[in-house]
C-alpha positions as CSV (number, residue, x, y, z in Angstrom):
1,M,0.0,0.0,0.0
2,D,2.8,2.4,0.9
3,F,4.4,1.7,-2.5
4,I,1.2,2.5,-4.3
5,I,0.7,5.8,-2.4
6,A,4.3,6.8,-3.2
7,L,4.0,5.9,-6.9
8,T,0.8,8.0,-7.1
9,I,2.5,11.0,-5.6
10,I,5.4,10.6,-8.0
11,L,3.1,10.4,-11.1
12,A,1.2,13.5,-9.9
13,V,4.3,15.7,-10.1
14,L,5.7,14.4,-13.4
15,P,5.5,16.9,-16.2
16,M,3.3,16.4,-19.3
17,K,6.0,16.8,-21.9
18,S,5.5,17.6,-25.6
19,N,6.2,14.6,-27.7
20,G,6.1,15.0,-31.5
21,A,5.5,11.3,-31.9
22,N,2.3,11.4,-29.8
23,N,0.6,14.8,-30.3
24,S,-2.9,13.4,-30.5
25,F,-6.0,15.0,-28.9
26,D,-6.9,11.9,-27.0
27,Q,-3.5,11.8,-25.2
28,Y,-4.0,15.2,-23.6
29,Y,-7.7,16.3,-23.9
30,T,-11.2,15.1,-23.8
31,Y,-14.6,16.1,-25.1
32,L,-16.5,18.5,-22.8
33,W,-19.8,19.7,-24.5
34,G,-21.5,20.2,-27.8
35,T,-22.5,16.6,-28.9
36,D,-22.5,16.5,-32.7
37,H,-20.9,20.0,-32.8
38,F,-17.6,18.5,-31.7
39,W,-15.5,16.5,-34.2
40,V,-12.0,15.0,-33.9
41,D,-10.3,13.4,-36.9
42,P,-9.5,9.6,-36.7
43,R,-5.8,10.3,-36.1
44,G,-6.5,12.8,-33.3
45,T,-4.5,15.5,-35.1
46,E,-7.3,18.0,-35.5
47,V,-10.5,19.0,-33.7
48,Q,-13.3,21.1,-35.2
49,L,-15.8,22.9,-33.0
50,K,-19.0,24.1,-34.7
51,M,-21.3,26.9,-33.7
52,D,-24.9,27.4,-34.9
53,K,-28.2,28.5,-33.4
54,Q,-28.5,25.1,-31.6
55,S,-25.2,25.0,-29.8
56,G,-21.5,25.6,-29.6
57,A,-18.9,23.1,-28.4
58,G,-15.8,22.7,-26.2
59,F,-13.1,20.4,-24.9
60,R,-10.8,20.4,-21.9
61,S,-7.5,18.9,-20.8
62,K,-7.6,15.5,-19.0
63,S,-5.3,16.9,-16.2
64,D,-5.0,20.0,-14.1
65,F,-1.7,21.8,-13.8
66,G,0.3,24.1,-11.5
67,S,2.6,25.7,-14.1
68,G,3.7,25.2,-17.7
69,L,4.0,26.4,-21.3
70,F,0.6,25.9,-22.8
71,H,0.0,26.2,-26.5
72,I,-2.4,25.4,-29.3
73,K,-2.5,25.9,-33.1
74,L,-5.8,27.5,-34.0
75,K,-7.6,28.7,-37.0
76,T,-10.8,30.7,-36.4
77,P,-14.0,30.4,-38.4
78,D,-13.7,31.7,-41.9
79,K,-17.2,33.2,-41.8
80,K,-17.2,36.6,-40.1
81,T,-19.8,37.8,-37.7
82,K,-20.2,39.7,-34.5
83,G,-21.0,37.8,-31.3
84,I,-19.1,34.5,-31.9
85,V,-16.0,33.9,-29.7
86,T,-13.4,31.2,-30.3
87,S,-11.3,30.6,-27.2
88,F,-8.3,28.8,-25.6
89,Y,-7.7,29.4,-21.9
90,L,-6.7,28.1,-18.5
91,T,-9.1,28.2,-15.6
92,S,-9.4,27.0,-12.0
93,D,-13.2,27.1,-12.2
94,P,-14.5,23.5,-12.2
95,D,-16.5,22.4,-15.2
96,D,-19.5,21.5,-13.1
97,G,-22.1,23.6,-14.8
98,K,-22.5,26.0,-11.8
99,P,-22.1,29.7,-12.2
100,A,-18.4,30.7,-11.9
101,G,-17.4,32.4,-8.6
102,N,-14.1,34.1,-7.9
103,H,-11.4,32.1,-9.7
104,F,-8.2,32.2,-11.7
105,E,-8.4,32.3,-15.5
106,L,-6.1,33.2,-18.4
107,D,-7.9,33.8,-21.7
108,F,-7.3,34.0,-25.4
109,E,-10.6,35.0,-26.9
110,F,-11.0,35.6,-30.7
111,W,-13.9,37.7,-31.7
112,G,-15.6,37.0,-35.0
113,V,-14.7,40.2,-36.8
114,D,-11.8,42.6,-37.5
115,N,-9.1,40.0,-36.6
116,M,-9.8,40.8,-33.0
117,L,-8.1,39.0,-30.1
118,Q,-9.0,39.7,-26.5
119,T,-6.8,38.6,-23.6
120,N,-8.1,38.6,-20.0
121,V,-6.9,37.6,-16.5
122,F,-9.1,36.6,-13.6
123,D,-7.0,37.0,-10.5
124,N,-9.2,35.1,-8.0
125,D,-12.0,37.4,-8.9
126,G,-14.3,38.2,-11.8
127,G,-11.7,39.3,-14.3
128,N,-12.2,42.6,-16.1
129,R,-8.6,42.9,-17.1
130,E,-9.2,42.9,-20.9
131,Q,-6.5,43.9,-23.4
132,R,-7.6,43.8,-27.0
133,F,-5.7,43.6,-30.2
134,H,-6.3,43.8,-34.0
135,L,-4.0,41.0,-35.1
136,W,-1.5,41.7,-37.9
137,F,-2.9,38.7,-39.8
138,D,-6.2,37.1,-40.5
139,P,-6.5,34.2,-37.9
140,S,-9.1,32.5,-40.1
141,K,-6.8,32.0,-43.1
142,D,-4.2,29.7,-41.5
143,F,-3.1,28.1,-38.2
144,H,-1.1,30.2,-35.8
145,T,0.4,29.3,-32.4
146,Y,-1.0,30.8,-29.2
147,Q,0.9,30.3,-26.0
148,I,0.6,31.0,-22.3
149,I,3.7,30.7,-20.1
150,W,2.7,30.4,-16.4
151,N,5.4,30.1,-13.7
152,S,5.7,31.4,-10.2
153,H,7.2,34.7,-11.5
154,Q,5.0,35.7,-14.4
155,I,2.4,34.9,-16.9
156,V,3.1,35.7,-20.6
157,F,0.6,35.6,-23.5
158,M,2.3,35.0,-26.8
159,V,1.3,34.8,-30.5
160,D,3.7,32.9,-32.8
161,N,6.4,33.3,-30.1
162,I,5.8,37.1,-29.9
163,P,4.9,38.2,-26.4
164,L,1.9,40.5,-26.2
165,R,1.2,40.7,-22.5
166,V,2.8,40.1,-19.2
167,F,1.1,39.6,-15.8
168,K,3.7,39.6,-13.0
169,N,3.7,37.9,-9.6
170,N,3.1,40.8,-7.3
171,T,2.1,38.8,-4.2
172,A,4.9,40.6,-2.3
173,K,2.8,43.8,-2.8
174,G,-0.3,42.1,-1.5
175,L,-1.9,41.2,-4.9
176,A,-3.1,37.8,-5.9
177,F,-1.4,35.5,-8.4
178,P,-2.6,32.0,-9.6
179,N,-1.8,29.6,-6.7
180,K,-4.5,27.0,-7.5
181,S,-4.4,24.3,-10.1
182,M,-5.9,25.1,-13.5
183,H,-7.0,23.0,-16.5
184,V,-7.1,24.0,-20.2
185,E,-10.4,24.6,-22.0
186,A,-11.2,25.5,-25.6
187,S,-14.6,26.4,-27.0
188,I,-16.7,28.3,-29.5
189,W,-19.8,30.1,-28.2
190,N,-22.1,33.0,-28.6
191,A,-20.9,35.9,-26.4
192,P,-22.9,39.1,-26.1
193,F,-19.8,41.1,-25.2
194,A,-18.4,40.3,-28.7
195,G,-21.1,42.3,-30.4
196,S,-24.5,41.7,-31.9
197,P,-26.4,40.6,-33.8
198,V,-24.9,37.3,-34.9
199,T,-25.4,36.7,-38.6
200,W,-26.9,33.3,-38.2
201,S,-27.5,33.0,-42.0
202,Q,-23.8,32.3,-42.3
203,A,-23.8,29.4,-39.8
204,P,-22.2,27.0,-39.1
205,F,-19.1,28.7,-37.8
206,I,-16.3,26.2,-37.5
207,A,-13.0,26.6,-35.5
208,H,-10.1,24.3,-36.1
209,Y,-7.5,23.2,-33.4
210,R,-4.2,21.3,-33.8
211,D,-1.0,20.6,-31.9
212,F,-2.4,19.2,-28.6
213,S,0.8,18.4,-26.7
214,L,1.5,20.0,-23.4
215,D,4.6,21.1,-21.5
216,A,3.1,21.3,-18.0
217,C,3.4,20.2,-14.4
218,S,0.4,18.1,-13.3
219,A,-1.5,18.9,-10.1
220,P,-4.6,17.5,-8.5
221,A,-7.8,19.2,-9.6
222,G,-8.8,22.0,-7.1
223,S,-5.5,21.9,-5.4
224,E,-4.3,25.0,-3.5
225,D,-0.8,23.5,-3.1
226,I,1.0,23.7,-6.4
227,S,4.5,24.4,-4.9
228,H,6.0,21.3,-6.5
229,C,5.3,22.9,-9.9
230,S,7.8,25.7,-9.2
231,S,10.7,23.3,-9.4
232,Q,13.5,24.2,-11.9
233,Q,13.4,20.7,-13.2
234,Y,10.8,22.1,-15.5
235,F,12.4,24.4,-18.2
236,W,9.7,27.1,-18.0
237,N,10.7,27.7,-14.3
238,K,14.4,28.3,-15.1
239,P,15.7,31.9,-14.6
240,E,15.6,32.8,-18.3
241,Y,11.7,32.5,-18.0
242,W,11.4,34.7,-15.0
243,E,11.2,37.9,-17.1
244,L,11.3,38.8,-20.7
245,S,14.7,39.5,-22.4
246,A,15.5,42.9,-23.6
247,E,14.7,41.8,-27.2
248,Q,11.4,40.3,-26.1
249,R,10.4,43.5,-24.3
250,Q,11.2,45.6,-27.4
251,Q,9.2,43.2,-29.5
252,M,6.2,43.2,-27.1
253,N,6.3,47.0,-26.8
254,R,6.4,47.4,-30.6
255,H,3.4,45.1,-31.2
256,R,1.4,46.6,-28.3
257,K,1.9,50.1,-29.7
258,S,0.9,49.0,-33.2
259,Y,-1.9,46.6,-32.6
260,M,-3.5,47.0,-29.1
261,F,-6.6,49.2,-29.2
262,Y,-8.0,48.7,-25.7
263,D,-6.3,48.3,-22.3
264,Y,-8.1,48.2,-19.0
265,C,-5.1,49.9,-17.4
266,A,-5.6,53.0,-19.6
267,S,-8.7,54.2,-17.9
268,K,-9.2,55.4,-14.3
269,T,-12.6,53.6,-14.2
270,T,-11.2,50.2,-15.1
271,R,-7.6,50.4,-13.9
272,K,-6.5,48.0,-11.2
273,P,-3.6,48.1,-8.7
274,E,-1.3,45.8,-10.7
275,C,-1.3,48.1,-13.7
276,S,1.6,50.3,-12.4
277,L,3.5,47.2,-11.2
278,N,3.2,45.3,-14.5
279,E,4.3,48.3,-16.5
């Protein structure tokens, strides 16, 4: 019995490591909702999520995590409309169908028009930390890579390896920072905040996902002890990932100046304490 308990503990802290030989959906993810609006190809290399008047669809990771470099290759629906959001995100909110309370969440949300990408951070609260960009490419024309680095020092949102946003660990200043396990979700849904009306005559709207491998430290679902996931045995916890390099900062500042059109930190009515610290 002691051996079984020890083995369970060891397996819980092993990283889920990218493996080009086994990058299939079923290795890392599972169906969440949408019935026939969810489709995975027989080889597990692509998932399609469909949105129409009846339903959207979604999937989630099989495991929860305490740190990692999370990524997906995504192509948004080629039919343009207001009100439809394609997403890829991490969340500590359990997928139990109940209304979400205060929780941690890190969002990529693609709106259905104008090549719009919204990022958001829920810092054990209700979020409202939106930063929005007009991407420098059409995300419906080809697959692009969207990444979230999460370690005990910072969270970085990246598009094709270009950093667009950093959320620093400011717990020393009395602010929250994700300290609970989170799982990955992806979905397509009708979101009023993304505009209206939806042009339903163009439905169905189909989002495409590929590249399902994960570089992440597993943690029990709902766990508030993810300290083992700060170990430097994981490459994303090494010092070079604690902050952006000078070149990355220049790259981020250049893209933010050119493509960001909304920042919650820019207004007194929406600004939050971390704004001055993250800047």
